Legacy VTK file of the C-alpha trace (Angstrom):
# vtk DataFile Version 3.0
C-alpha trace
ASCII
DATASET POLYDATA
POINTS 344 float
62.733 48.204 111.544
61.070 48.915 108.448
57.737 47.271 107.256
56.138 47.738 103.896
52.683 46.429 103.352
51.809 47.340 99.844
54.753 46.690 98.837
71.543 80.359 111.319
74.083 80.558 109.185
76.858 82.916 109.611
78.560 84.576 106.565
82.217 84.397 105.757
82.596 88.023 107.184
81.202 87.061 110.484
83.441 84.395 111.165
85.474 84.980 114.106
89.348 85.666 113.296
91.585 83.645 114.987
95.248 85.324 115.570
97.299 81.801 115.206
96.531 78.807 112.726
96.381 75.787 114.592
98.320 73.327 112.533
99.324 69.477 113.918
102.855 69.709 115.038
104.238 67.185 112.554
103.264 69.509 109.761
105.403 72.181 111.194
108.850 70.030 110.669
110.131 70.610 107.085
110.173 67.839 104.714
113.798 67.111 104.115
115.780 64.661 102.086
119.449 65.874 102.633
120.382 63.422 105.449
118.608 60.449 103.458
120.579 58.034 101.361
119.711 57.609 98.190
117.264 54.528 98.316
115.614 55.873 101.420
114.934 58.946 99.760
113.297 57.182 96.838
111.084 55.222 99.357
109.880 58.232 101.204
109.040 60.215 97.955
105.311 59.324 98.062
104.907 60.024 101.624
106.803 63.324 101.397
104.637 64.426 98.256
101.543 63.829 100.598
103.314 65.806 103.602
103.768 68.714 100.862
100.194 68.495 99.734
98.798 69.028 103.226
101.105 71.402 104.164
100.163 73.394 101.098
96.473 73.162 101.952
96.802 73.914 105.367
99.713 76.595 105.592
98.547 80.229 106.303
99.287 82.822 103.695
101.892 85.718 104.802
99.199 88.348 104.056
96.524 86.711 106.770
93.099 85.344 105.936
90.588 85.367 108.760
88.226 83.131 106.649
90.933 80.585 106.001
92.199 80.911 109.600
88.610 79.922 111.003
88.302 77.014 108.468
91.871 75.589 109.333
91.249 75.731 112.910
87.807 73.950 112.623
89.927 71.273 110.663
92.639 71.011 113.102
90.173 70.694 116.047
88.317 67.462 114.218
85.035 68.032 115.884
82.569 64.920 115.116
80.764 65.433 111.646
77.546 64.546 110.431
77.514 63.099 106.726
74.523 62.788 104.311
74.484 59.952 101.809
73.210 60.520 98.567
72.950 57.805 95.812
74.063 58.378 92.287
74.314 56.306 89.108
77.931 55.835 89.465
78.117 55.498 93.030
77.155 56.498 96.543
78.654 60.184 97.682
79.126 61.181 101.193
78.936 64.679 101.991
79.741 66.572 105.162
77.049 68.939 106.432
77.625 69.609 110.074
79.469 69.486 113.041
77.706 68.301 116.057
78.732 68.160 120.043
77.869 70.416 122.734
76.889 73.515 120.582
74.365 71.374 118.764
73.999 71.125 114.936
76.499 73.540 113.149
76.235 73.847 109.625
79.436 73.488 107.676
79.936 76.616 105.463
83.618 76.427 104.315
85.619 78.352 101.641
86.863 76.383 98.639
90.270 76.330 100.150
88.536 75.020 103.275
86.596 72.301 101.674
89.647 71.182 99.823
91.379 70.719 103.059
88.781 69.151 104.774
88.652 66.805 101.884
92.225 66.213 102.178
92.203 65.599 105.989
88.812 63.816 106.752
87.542 62.305 103.426
90.498 60.427 101.695
90.560 56.773 100.906
90.642 54.485 103.933
88.995 56.846 106.358
86.142 54.983 108.116
82.929 56.593 109.355
79.939 55.195 111.456
76.891 53.957 109.636
73.546 54.832 111.384
70.231 53.221 110.374
67.001 54.092 112.316
69.154 55.875 115.196
71.713 53.224 115.752
75.152 52.518 114.736
75.008 49.561 112.293
78.904 48.871 111.474
81.122 51.208 109.207
81.664 52.615 105.892
84.986 52.996 104.259
85.747 55.894 102.196
87.411 54.642 98.717
88.175 57.968 97.263
88.152 61.806 98.295
86.701 64.425 96.313
89.790 65.891 94.868
92.009 62.793 95.796
94.474 61.981 92.859
94.453 65.567 91.668
91.025 65.304 89.818
87.639 66.115 91.075
85.236 63.241 91.172
82.284 65.642 89.950
81.540 68.926 89.472
78.482 71.769 88.900
79.071 73.988 85.954
79.574 77.738 87.321
80.111 76.606 90.744
83.119 78.319 92.205
82.587 76.575 95.857
81.153 73.007 96.192
80.734 70.733 99.094
82.759 67.647 98.278
81.675 64.355 97.838
83.729 61.565 98.630
82.988 58.107 97.200
82.119 54.947 99.273
80.049 51.886 99.172
77.132 52.709 101.752
74.589 49.849 102.588
70.915 50.285 101.755
68.791 51.957 104.381
71.792 54.228 105.737
71.447 57.870 105.060
73.420 59.304 107.774
77.216 58.952 108.712
79.080 59.995 111.662
82.682 60.506 112.507
83.787 60.838 115.981
83.339 58.373 119.184
80.358 56.060 118.829
77.235 57.577 120.233
75.619 55.721 123.047
72.323 53.843 122.591
69.402 55.207 124.355
67.790 52.831 126.624
64.182 51.526 126.143
62.551 48.867 123.908
58.876 47.808 122.847
57.317 44.631 122.343
56.146 43.763 119.192
52.741 43.436 120.431
52.576 46.686 121.601
54.000 48.236 118.253
51.250 46.245 116.132
48.763 47.242 118.478
49.883 51.006 117.939
49.798 50.823 114.211
46.282 49.606 113.955
45.029 52.929 115.416
46.723 54.998 112.905
44.161 54.169 109.850
41.133 54.347 112.131
41.884 57.366 114.717
44.739 59.768 113.086
44.563 59.493 109.230
40.821 60.079 108.952
41.597 63.241 110.945
43.881 64.502 108.191
41.872 63.749 105.160
42.685 60.289 104.583
39.551 57.865 104.570
39.921 54.214 105.760
38.885 53.081 102.365
41.921 54.774 100.848
44.525 53.248 103.076
45.373 50.245 100.873
46.700 52.743 98.321
49.587 53.873 100.355
52.869 51.800 101.003
53.851 51.865 105.029
57.163 51.933 106.408
57.691 51.660 110.073
60.895 52.928 112.070
61.488 51.867 115.659
63.990 54.452 116.673
65.560 54.461 120.282
65.726 58.327 120.844
65.634 58.554 124.734
62.713 60.764 124.436
60.651 58.597 126.701
61.165 55.177 128.240
60.268 53.397 124.880
61.022 53.742 121.451
59.951 56.265 119.082
57.856 54.956 116.130
58.272 56.955 112.745
55.671 55.572 110.489
55.429 56.838 106.923
52.384 56.155 104.375
53.247 57.112 100.911
50.669 56.766 97.827
52.888 56.569 94.761
50.128 58.608 92.877
51.566 61.608 91.270
48.732 64.542 91.699
48.852 67.074 88.754
49.383 70.528 89.714
46.180 71.639 88.091
44.109 69.825 90.990
42.300 72.677 92.965
43.686 72.985 96.516
39.899 73.449 97.414
38.052 71.459 98.992
41.392 69.975 100.239
42.349 66.979 98.334
43.558 63.771 99.797
47.156 63.915 101.150
49.233 61.672 99.223
51.991 61.246 101.949
51.359 61.228 105.707
54.090 60.872 108.571
53.029 60.070 111.972
55.480 59.687 115.012
54.388 58.144 118.226
55.737 58.221 121.680
54.796 56.591 124.782
52.490 58.362 126.985
50.871 57.595 130.385
47.877 55.370 128.509
50.274 53.884 125.738
51.483 55.465 122.321
50.242 58.505 120.976
50.807 61.000 118.112
53.731 63.291 119.048
54.239 64.610 115.502
52.191 64.578 112.094
52.783 65.724 108.653
50.832 65.551 105.619
51.023 67.032 101.874
49.732 66.538 98.358
53.324 66.104 97.081
52.955 68.193 93.896
54.713 71.780 93.098
51.710 73.433 94.585
52.361 71.832 98.097
55.342 71.011 100.345
57.424 68.093 98.971
57.175 64.699 100.465
59.756 63.896 102.894
62.064 61.018 103.574
63.319 59.817 107.290
66.806 59.809 107.495
67.742 58.882 111.170
68.234 60.066 114.516
71.139 61.555 115.968
71.880 63.114 119.444
73.328 66.466 118.019
73.806 68.237 121.242
74.877 65.378 123.429
72.039 65.890 125.785
71.187 62.104 125.927
68.145 62.571 123.588
68.473 61.948 120.123
66.839 64.693 117.199
64.835 63.092 114.412
66.152 63.979 111.057
64.276 64.196 107.828
65.282 65.045 104.273
63.116 65.918 101.185
61.999 63.657 98.159
63.381 66.393 95.851
66.347 66.442 93.620
66.756 69.973 93.617
66.909 69.798 97.463
68.944 66.765 98.277
71.113 68.213 100.799
68.011 69.742 102.766
67.867 68.147 106.306
65.195 69.116 108.760
65.772 68.416 112.645
63.257 67.836 115.407
63.719 68.007 118.826
61.352 66.465 121.751
60.217 69.052 124.059
56.993 68.579 126.178
55.340 65.178 124.632
55.778 66.752 121.084
58.530 66.992 118.245
59.214 70.554 117.252
60.914 71.676 114.383
64.336 72.754 115.939
67.073 73.353 112.943
66.978 73.290 109.067
69.965 72.640 106.942
68.725 74.229 103.522
71.775 74.954 101.384
72.572 73.722 98.238
75.678 71.674 97.252
76.895 74.936 95.328
77.915 77.276 97.985
79.069 80.117 95.553
LINES 2 346
7 0 1 2 3 4 5 6
337 7 8 9 10 11 12 13 14 15 16 17 18 19 20 21 22 23 24 25 26 27 28 29 30 31 32 33 34 35 36 37 38 39 40 41 42 43 44 45 46 47 48 49 50 51 52 53 54 55 56 57 58 59 60 61 62 63 64 65 66 67 68 69 70 71 72 73 74 75 76 77 78 79 80 81 82 83 84 85 86 87 88 89 90 91 92 93 94 95 96 97 98 99 100 101 102 103 104 105 106 107 108 109 110 111 112 113 114 115 116 117 118 119 120 121 122 123 124 125 126 127 128 129 130 131 132 133 134 135 136 137 138 139 140 141 142 143 144 145 146 147 148 149 150 151 152 153 154 155 156 157 158 159 160 161 162 163 164 165 166 167 168 169 170 171 172 173 174 175 176 177 178 179 180 181 182 183 184 185 186 187 188 189 190 191 192 193 194 195 196 197 198 199 200 201 202 203 204 205 206 207 208 209 210 211 212 213 214 215 216 217 218 219 220 221 222 223 224 225 226 227 228 229 230 231 232 233 234 235 236 237 238 239 240 241 242 243 244 245 246 247 248 249 250 251 252 253 254 255 256 257 258 259 260 261 262 263 264 265 266 267 268 269 270 271 272 273 274 275 276 277 278 279 280 281 282 283 284 285 286 287 288 289 290 291 292 293 294 295 296 297 298 299 300 301 302 303 304 305 306 307 308 309 310 311 312 313 314 315 316 317 318 319 320 321 322 323 324 325 326 327 328 329 330 331 332 333 334 335 336 337 338 339 340 341 342 343
């Protein structure tokens, strides 16, 4: 729910070297036309061309390449993957950033050949992904074109030799994360509108002043409220974001501490009602941490409790993803994906 009031990354050399390349069984059979009649052969040509392209992308070289063997093994296992959504002028882009499962959030760092194979295998037109909004599946998104589908790249970065593929799709507003794989279960718990409203009333009076924002300044902020079923407690987690659109010049001195231009308050149910379980504040200029944006919640390690994911409001770090895990009545930073789209 959104309410607006004022308006450990392994290097390629350290990856495990697999002895055998895991290739789907149908790819091990040669594409032959000898036994086909001419008319049937012509009808099969498009399908066989796709077979050849996929075999070419996944076939192990005779000399052996440990990095490619690791990449192709991962792709063949088809683990559940987490995707970020980037909004561009020419359309929405969908980019894979990590696998999720029993091992938790595992960032994807593939070779150029590995990214191309993943694009061909998991990001081609017609693939459907689950759309997440505030931690819940809210329909599906269909890929309309892969990064290198059709023989030409959708986009490029000058001088970049290894780029994370960005597929084309039409993604609904408010959706920042997509998932492949089984539909995640929804954590139990609900809160009444009255309980949520009562909790929100305490932030300007009890929380904001302790972080340098006087009550008189609260009307300057735009407020967003996300009710997120995380499973951390018996009731949903509340993620409340206050943004003052004012841009603070870098020349403003940091002492005495100026009023933060962004405040994020996360609240969870305690014995006596909702209480803050995480806070973040920043001035938001170049001399202070960048503003954050809430992406959603995903149970990345299948323990029944979803992690909170945040991104940055900085176009230079558009893929940065910060994950928080609930421990002992508080949300602690657990993992960070901070690579750029260009990997080399």
